[in-house]
C-alpha positions, 0 to 999 in steps of 0.5 A: 271701281269703288266710286262707280254708280250701278243701276238696279238692273246691274245689281240684278245681273250680278245676283243672277250670276251669283245664283248660278255659282259664279265667283266674285273673281269671275264676275270681275272678269266680266266687268260687271262689278269689281271684286270688292263691290261684288263681295259686299253685294254677296254679303248683303244678298246672303243676309237677305236670302237673295242667293237662293235660286228658288226665291224670286229676285228682289224688285228695284225698290228693294235693291235700291234700299239695300245698295243705293248710296245715302248722300251725306248731309252738308257738314257746314252752314252757309254764312248767308243763312241769316239772310235767306228770306231777304235773298229769296225776296230779291230773287223773286224781284229779279235782282242780280247776285252782284247787286245782292252782295253789294247790298249785304256788304253795305247794309248788313256788314257782310264780309263774305265773298261774292262766290258765297252768294253765287253758291247760295243762289244756285242752291236756292234755285236748285231747290225750287220746282222745275219750270214746266210747259205744255205744248199747244195743239190747234185744230185746222183753221183755228188759229194763225200766229203773227210776228215780225223779224229783222230782215235783210238790207235792200237797195232803194229802187231809184236811189240805191240807198240801203234800206233796213227791212222787216219780215212779216210772217203769218203761220197757220198753227195746224198746217204750218203753211205761212205767208211772209213779206218784206216791209220797211216799217212796222206801222199800223198801215203796214200791219193791216196791209200785210194781214189783207195780203196774207188772207188773200194768199191763204184764200181764207181767214183763220178764226183767231190771230195770235200776236205779240204786243206790237204798238201797231196792234196793242196800245196797252199790253196786259195779261187780262185787259189788253187794249187793241189798236182801233184800226186793228179792231176794225180790221178784225171785225171786217174779216171776222177773226178774233185777236188773241194777244200773248201775255207780256214777256211770254213769247212761248205762247206763239212759239210756232211763228217764232220758229217760222221767223227763225227759219226764214232768217236762217234759210232764206235770207243768207246767200241771197242778193236783192235788187230792191224790195219788190225783187226781195218779195218776189224771191221770198214768195217763190221760196215759201212755195218751192222750198218752205212749203214742201219741206218735211216739217220737223214737228208735223213730219208732213209737208206744210203746203200739202197739209194745208191744201188737203185739209186746212184750206177748206176749213178757213173762214171765207173772205168777205165779198167786199174787202173791208176798208183798212183805215188807220185811226189816230187821235189828234189835237187841233192846233191854234191855226185850226189844223190837225197833223197826221203823218206830217200833213195838215188838215183843217177843221172848224176853228170852234174846235181849237185845243180839242182832241179828235179822232182822225180816220185815214183811208187810202184816198180820204181822211175823215175827222170825228168828234165824239163819233160825229163827222166833223170834216172830210179831206182827200188824203195828202200825197206828200209830207208837209202838204196843207189841205185847208177849207176856208170856212174852217178858219176864224172870221178874222183870219178868213177876212184877211185871207180873202182880202187879196189885191183884187178884192181890195181894188174892187172894194176901193172901186166901190168907194170912189176913184180917189180911194182906188188911186190910193190902193193902186199907188200902194200896190205899185210899190216895188219894194214893200208889200202893202197888202195889209196897208191896202186892207186897212184903208178899205176897212176904214170905210166901215168906221167912217163911211165911204164919203169921208174915206173918199175925201180923206183919200183925195186930201192924201193924194193932193198932198202926195202922201197916200199912206194908210197912216196919213189917211187914218190921221186925216179921218181922226182929226176931221181934216177930210171935212175941211176944204183943201188949201190953195195950190201954193200951199200944196206946192209948198207942202210937196216941196217939204213943208210950209217953211221950206224955201229954195235958195233963189226964193231966199235971196229974193 
C-alpha cells in the first residue's frame, strides 16, 4: 500500500474516521488506507491540529501541501544536453529522430545510442504546451463544407470495365444534411457540375462554401492569398456564395465534411453491389434520404433531414432564376499550325496569334477563345478526342492557298489559261501511282510569273514532246523555249523514241 496514490477526498475521509475515534487498524480493515500510511497521516494531522472535532477540516490545498509526494529531480544529465538548441531547431523543421542521430554521429562525433535521442525528443515534446483546438459553430444556412473521398469500383455500363470512382460530398454545417455523388474524376467540369446538382438537391445556396485546396478549385494554395480557379470563381459569382479555402495541411477546418465522407465510405459503400455508375448514384441518393438523413447525428443529437427541413432550408439563399453557365476556363498556347488544344481536341485561331497564350472558355456546346478579354473566335464544342475544328480564314496565306487549291480548283484555273494547260493538269491527275496535286498547283502558279500565254505555249511544247511534267514546263519557260517554233515532226518522233541519236536496228542497218 506504500506506493498507492491517494486523492484529497480519501485523506479527508480518513481524518473524519480518526476524529470519530477509529484506530489505524479499523481504518485499514475498511481498506481506506494501510496501517503504516494511516499512522503517518495521524502524526501529521495531530501536529497540525486537524484531529480536533471542533476545528474545520482542511481544504484540498492544505491536504496537498501536507501529503502530496514531491517528485525527485532527475539525478542524471542526458548526453544530448549540449545539443539541446540544435535538436529543438530540428524538431521545428520536422526532422526525424533517426536522421538527428545520424547527423550528430557524423558531424559532432556523438557516440550515444538512438534510444538516448528518442528519450530526449520525448522529454522535449512533453515539456511543450499541449495542442489546443476550438470547435467551430455555424448558423443555419451560413456554410457548407465540400470534399472528395475514394469511392467504390463500378463496372462500365457497356463494356463492363472496372472504373475507379470518387465520392463528392457537400455537407451543410448546421443541419448536417448532405449531398453525395459518385463521379469518375476530379476535373473542373465535374467539380462545377456537382456543385450545381448539390444546390438543386438542397433547393438553395449556402452563403459560404468551405473547401480544401483541390486543383479543380484552387490553383495556388496559400493561408493568406489563395488563387481561385477562374471557372470556380465564375460559378461562385453566378450562385452568390463565397469560397472559403482551408489553410494548407489543415483539414480540421472542414472536419464536418471529413466525418461525412468517412460515414459514407463506412456505412454506404460496404456490402453493396453496383451495376454501373448510374445505379450507384441512385442507391447513394436513396441512402442519404432513407438512412443518413434520418439517423440521430452524433453531434447535434437530431435527425439531419428533419433539422434541415424545419429550419435551415428556409434560410438558404434562393437559386438564381436563370442558372449560370458553368464554363471551364483554361490557358492555352497557339501552336505553329494556328490551333490551340483543349481536352485533346484542336481549335483554330487567327495565325497572327502564333506562339501567344490565350484564354479558352469551354461551355457545354460552344468554345470561346479570348485575348486580353477580347473575343478572338468561337467554335462548337468538340464531341470526341482528336477532333479538329478549323476555320480556313484563320490559316496563314500560304497554307490557305495550298488548302484551297484542290484538283477542281487546279482544273478550273488551267481551263482559264488554255486547252494545253488543262491537258497537262489532266495528265498529272491521271497518274494512278503518284499524287501530283503539288505539281499541278506549281504548274498553275507559273502563270503568275510568266503569264498565261507563255505558260500555254510551254504546255503545248511539253505535250508535243510527251513530257508534261512540272519540271519540264518550268525549264522551257526558264530557257525561253516556249518562244521558239516547234521542230519538225521527225525530230519530235526521234525525241519520243528516246533522243536525237537513238536509232532502231533496222535504221542502223540501212
